[in-house]
Every structure is written in structure tokens, then in C-alpha cells.
C-alpha positions, -999 to 999 in steps of 0.1 A, spaced: 214 -144 18 209 -177 37 219 -163 69 197 -132 68 166 -153 58 174 -181 83 172 -154 111 142 -134 97 120 -156 79 95 -158 107 93 -121 110 87 -119 72 59 -145 73 41 -127 102 45 -93 84 33 -107 53 2 -118 69 -2 -84 87 1 -68 55 -24 -91 36 -51 -89 64 -48 -54 75 -63 -20 66 -42 -16 34 -55 -41 9 -88 -55 25 -110 -22 22 -99 -16 -13 -107 -53 -24 -142 -52 -7 -149 -18 -18 -147 -27 -55 -173 -54 -50 -198 -35 -28 -201 -3 -50 -226 -18 -74 -248 -33 -49 -249 -2 -26 -257 21 -57 -286 -3 -65 -300 -5 -29 -296 30 -16 -295 50 -49 -262 69 -40 -243 79 -70 -207 64 -76 -192 98 -65 -211 98 -34 -201 61 -24 -164 66 -36 -161 97 -15 -160 74 15 -124 67 8 -117 103 17 -130 98 53 -109 67 56 -76 76 37 -71 113 49 -75 106 87 -53 76 80 -27 95 62 -25 122 86 -21 98 117 6 77 98 33 98 113 20 96 147 17 57 143 51 58 129 64 76 159 49 53 184 67 23 168 100 43 168 96 48 206 76 18 220 84 -8 192 61 -24 164 46 -52 182 23 -34 205 12 -10 181 6 -37 153 -15 -59 175 -36 -33 190 -43 -17 154 -51 -51 138 -75 -57 166 -91 -24 160 -95 -30 123 -113 -62 129 -138 -48 152 -145 -14 130 -146 -30 96 -168 -58 108 -193 -31 121 -197 -20 85 -224 -46 83 -247 -21 102 -243 7 75 -275 27 76 -293 41 45 -278 75 52 -249 87 36 -234 106 65 -235 73 84 -216 56 56 -188 83 59 -187 80 98 -178 43 95 -149 49 72 -139 79 93 -136 56 124 -117 31 102 -91 58 91 -86 67 128 -79 33 142 -64 12 113 -34 26 99 -12 8 126 -22 -23 106 -6 -14 74 29 -16 59 37 16 79 41 -8 109 48 -42 94 76 -30 71 98 -17 100 107 -48 117 115 -64 83 139 -36 73 157 -39 107 164 -76 103 177 -74 67 202 -52 48 219 -70 19 186 -85 10 162 -58 22 146 -52 -11 136 -89 -17 127 -92 19 103 -61 18 91 -74 -16 80 -106 1 65 -89 31 44 -68 8 33 -98 -11 6 -99 14 -17 -74 -9 -12 -97 -37 -23 -128 -16 -53 -106 -5 -62 -96 -42 -60 -133 -52 -83 -147 -25 -104 -122 -8 -124 -108 -39 -136 -145 -46 -143 -152 -8 -162 -119 -5 -182 -124 -37 -191 -158 -24 -202 -141 8 -223 -114 -8 -240 -142 -27 -251 -158 5 -258 -128 27 -258 -96 6 -232 -68 4 -233 -62 42 -218 -97 49 -188 -86 28 -174 -67 56 -173 -92 85 -164 -119 61 -131 -101 52 -120 -96 86 -120 -133 92 -87 -135 76 -72 -111 101 -87 -128 131 -80 -164 124 -51 -163 99 -28 -133 108 -33 -126 143 -20 -157 157 12 -155 138 19 -118 146 13 -126 185 37 -155 181 64 -143 159 64 -105 151 90 -85 168 122 -62 161 156 -77 162 175 -74 196 208 -54 191 228 -85 187 205 -98 161 207 -68 138 227 -66 106 260 -49 115 255 -22 87 225 -8 101 241 1 136 262 31 144 280 42 174 285 28 209 250 36 219 238 4 199 210 24 183 204 19 145 217 45 119 197 72 103 184 108 103 154 126 119 124 135 101 133 172 104 167 164 86 150 143 59 128 173 51 160 195 44 170 173 14 155 170 -20 149 132 -17 122 135 8 101 158 -14 107 142 -45 96 108 -30 65 126 -14 53 142 -47 60 110 -68 41 91 -42 10 114 -44 9 114 -83 13 77 -87 -14 70 -58 -38 94 -75 -33 75 -107 -37 41 -91 -62 41 -63 -93 47 -84 -82 23 -110 -79 -5 -85 -112 3 -65 -133 9 -96 -117 -21 -114 -148 -44 -111 -171 -18 -128 -143 -10 -153 -144 -47 -163 -184 -47 -163 -182 -17 -189 -163 -38 -213 -193 -63 -210 -183 -88 -186 -200 -102 -154 -190 -95 -118 -177 -131 -116 -153 -122 -144 -143 -90 -129 -134 -110 -96 -112 -132 -119 -95 -98 -132 -89 -89 -96 -71 -120 -91 -51 -113 -123 -44 -77 -106 -30 -98 -78 -6 -117 -101 6 -85 -113 13 -72 -77 31 -105 -71 54 -102 -101 60 -62 -92 68 -70 -55 92 -100 -60 108 -87 -94 112 -51 -84 125 -62 -49 150 -84 -63 161 -57 -87 164 -31 -61 191 -51 -44 210 -52 -74 206 -21 -91 201 17 -85 166 17 -73 150 48 -91 166 35 -123 145 4 -118 112 21 -108 109 46 -136 105 20 -164 84 0 -142 58 29 -137 56 31 -175 38 -5 -173 6 9 -155 6 40 -179 2 14 -207 -25 -5 -187 -46 27 -186 -45 30 -223 -55 -7 -225 -84 -3 -202 -99 27 -220 -130 23 -242 -155 -6 -240 -159 -40 -257 -124 -52 -255 -116 -90 -254 -113 -105 -219 -76 -112 -224 -70 -76 -233 -87 -65 -201 -70 -90 -180 -37 -77 -195 -46 -41 -182 -54 -54 -147 -21 -72 -146 -2 -41 -154 -22 -22 -128 -12 -48 -103 25 -43 -112 21 -5 -103 8 -14 -69 37 -39 -63 61 -13 -75 50 17 -56 47 2 -20 82 -13 -25 95 22 -36 83 39 -3 95 11 20 128 5 4 139 41 -3 127 53 32 154 29 46 182 36 20 179 72 18 170 81 53 182 50 74 162 33 102 165 54 134 133 73 127 120 49 100 85 48 113 81 84 117 97 92 81 79 62 63 47 75 80 51 109 65 59 95 31 30 73 35 6 101 41 5 114 4 -1 76 -6 -32 75 17 -44 109 6 -39 102 -31 -55 67 -28 -86 81 -10 -91 109 -35 -86 88 -66 -117 68 -64 -139 98 -61 -122 113 -91 -128 81 -111 -163 79 -98 -171 115 -107 -158 111 -144 -180 79 -145 -211 97 -133 -203 126 -158 -194 107 -189 -207 70 -184 -172 57 -188 -135 61 -170 -116 70 -201 -107 107 -191 -95 97 -158 -74 68 -173 -60 93 -198 -50 115 -170 -36 86 -151 -13 80 -179 4 112 -173 5 108 -136 23 74 -138 49 88 -161 56 119 -143 56 103 -109 81 76 -121 104 103 -138 107 123 -104 124 94 -89 153 97 -112 164 129 -92 171 111 -61 207 105 -66 231 82 -50 224 64 -19 237 79 14 264 61 34 256 64 70 284 47 84 310 71 68 296 103 81 282 120 113 247 116 102 233 139 130 245 171 112 236 162 78 205 159 55 204 134 27 214 157 -1 246 165 20 253 128 27 250 118 -7 279 138 -18 303 123 7 
């Protein structure tokens, strides 16, 4: 363990900052705080405002395999730096959002087109290549970036809103990417050279890392089980996170209280990331992931209704955070374990696509339920079932394939797992 972390700690740290300050957690944490003010200023309903996530998430999801393939061919460093810079520029420009709903959607469409390269689709690849025996923990630490964001950004953005209104939230949030993440990524973030890779991820005299193609992956059941599971869990989770401030306020608490709950969500993400990553390295990952998905199902039950105590609502937020911590680890870890690293970017991008689509549809569904009923209870009830089914599907993944014992070019994961 010490040897892997001694060689790869700089990459983990840079990737953690890229994850924390990129287009995966920042928009979610800002969106939750500006929904209310935008509704009050422009009069748009919650469904209309939340529909913006479709224009962000769906283009990003569809482009994720393309960005992943760019990394497979040209390396993660160039793609990551360029995408993070694009994210800073585009998200800052949201300050100029007009009182025109189409304009609001166009801003999010631009973000979805340029910023997917500043998400774990990119940052996790280099980390996965530096680690093998402790890959689950390394990825968990990397993805703690989303937890750090949820702990810090809502309070900072709430402070910025108090000074300059909701428009200031967007450029304020990008300061973290510009002054914190970018310097370390430029200085430290890179893939390992062949001699620096763990021996277990290389195959053959060509020095290439082991793994199968996207086409081969799609021939096996593991790919489709992961895809459907990811879609269901993201639909359950995305709206609960984005609408968390409004959920907390429906229980009778202030926006400041809601920002505190968002920090508790971040604590849940932290526990999920480290705990699940640690367990993934020691036990069969699907067997760990299924019970972990039952915790956010309990959270949805806790968050239903109104007038609950603050401690009860905070518990619900914590368990929702565990869902976020677990789900991202599931996709990154199982992509590497079941499909290898040779085409990791393209395969992970393809499996990230349903996460992006589900996460973008989910806030609109939650918002529509709120507009129609005045609460989120119906959607929270649906989410309970989605978490349960999504977690249960993972139990069908089977044993990990051993890429070093077979000629992987000729086999799909389902075939490899039987060797």
C-alpha cells in the first residue's frame, strides 16, 4: 500500500481537486441555492428552472464517450486542463443570464458541450492507472472532491449571494477551479509512464495496459447491468440533491439551515467514498454496493412529509450523501475491474452517460412533483424503489475477469469471468 501511494499521491491530490472544482459537483451545489431566488425574480416555476439540467446533462452524457476516447488516444492531461478552463469561462458567464427561459437553457447547453472533460470521466483514468491493489481506496479518495465541494461551496456561494445576489453565485463558484485546482493539475496531473504502472495492469510485449474494447464490453451482461443500475440510481439521487435546499425549507427551516444540511450531505459523501472504496478493495464490490444503496432508500423515507426535526432531516441528507459517494465509486471501480484499462475512458464515458442523463432528468421530475402537489413526497417514494432495484441489479455482475490469464481481445466480460 505504501509503495502505491508513495508513487501516486500527487496524482490523487490533483485529481481530487479537479473532481472537486469541475463540472460534476459545482453546478449541482450552486443550482440548489439559486432555484428559489430565480423563481422569485423571474416567476419561472420549479419545473421550468430545473429543466435546465436536461440541457446540461444530456449533451454532456452523450459527449462523455467522445471525451473518454480522446483521453484513451491523447492522454488525460491535455483534455482535463482544456475542459477545466472551458468550464471556468462558461459557468462564470451565467452571471449574464437574461429574463428569458430559452437563454437560461442555452447557457446550460453550452456548459454541457464543453465541461464533461472536467468530471471524473477524466480525473479517474490516471488514478486507476497508478493503482491496482488499492484502486478502490485511491478512487474513493479522488472522488472525495465532491464531498469537499458540498462542504465548502454552498456556504461560500450563499455568502456571495448575500453580497451580490444569485448571479454572483456562478463566477464565485469558479474561483475554486481557477485558483485551487488548476495550478496543481498543471503541475502534477499525468498518466504513469510504462515503467511506473503496476505490473498487473500491463499485458503483452507491446507495453499496453490490459482491457477490452467498448464493442467487446457491450457483448457482456456486465455492461448493461451497470448501465441500467446507474440510470435508475441517478434518477433517484440527482433531484434529491439539487432540490435539497427546498426539501429542507419545506420542513420549516431557513436557507442557512439548508446550507448546513448540504454540508451534512457532504459528510455522507465522504463516508461513502472512503468506506465503500476501502471495502471494494477487500470484498466483492457488488455485494458491498447493494446494501449501501438501501441507505439512501431509507433517506427518502426520512425526508418525506413536513415538520420533521432538524436532526431527522440532517440524517436524511447524510444518507443521500452516502448514495452519491457510493454510486460514483461503483462506476469508476467496476469499469476498471470488469473491463480493464486499455479503453477505460471510452467505456467509463459510456457508463457515465446514463448517470448524466438520469441526473439531468431527475431534478425536473422532482420539480414537477413539487409544482403539482406542493411537496416532493411522491417522487421520494418512487426514489425508494429506484435505489433498491438499482442496487439489486449489481448482484448479477458475477466474478471479476482475470485479464492476465486469457487472450482478452477475443472475449467479452461474460466469457472472461468463466475462465
